[in-house]
C-alpha angles and dihedrals in degrees: 000000000000090000091052090049092050091048092051091048091048092047094049091047090051091049090049092050090049091051092049090048092052092047090051090049091051091047090050092048090050091051092048091049090050091049091052091055101041139065110250095221104044103021090231121128115281129237094263093056091044094055092049091049092048091051091052092047092050089055093046095046091046090053095045094036093232132142129237131173141224128211121199114193129185124191109241118238092352094151089056090050090050093048092048101043104022135252095281090058089046092053091048089052092052090051091053092046090050089054090056089054091048094050096043097053135061127255090247091059121087114232117186141173099235095192138307107344095344124108129188127199125193108204109203116228092348121140125214094270093053092043091052091052091051091047091051091049091052092046093051095046093049091048091055095042117115104226096185095251098049130290139299135201137215134229109207132193122197128206129179128209124266101007093051093046140312097231130058090247094052093048093051091045090053092048090045092053090050090048091055089051087054089052094049090044092062105285127253093076144101122243126188118226120232129238119284114238111222115207112253120234112253113246111265117243112248119260119252092258091051090051091054091048091050090051090054090047090052 
């Protein structure tokens, strides 16, 4: 009887340990998956995840014939801030700026650190007017944010699907061009990107039979 009790206790303990081990494995896998999708400094999505999400949204919006918009923001004079206050202060500033992006957008939007001091936001089912309002809100909140060692501003370019491009790369290029116009216009501003002109297919020359028919018609 005692032996049976000990065996049952040992078996249940082993089952419990196995369960705990599996839960830890799942938790570890979840953490690894999250790390592969997010930027280690800011906790925002990384560039890889952003490009995949943009590609999926282009397909969805093409199918449903709906618009969405992309913001590309660059921190003005960030190198100067880094050189003056040090890289730790620069990293702390980026974390605070990322928090502004997180709080000023919706959960359905995709906010990513694109690289260095650049951020990209994909605004789901938002037209140019809505995207410009969101961009202005982000710009204003960052400008008034106390970053510990002073303040920084953003230059933001806006592009709308499909006028600003019908691929992720074209949309980002349009937003990037608008962002550089914001820089050259004095920084700390939002500029809307223009429509992308897609090359038209040259008219095909008529087939020999069509040429004969046209001659008869003439």
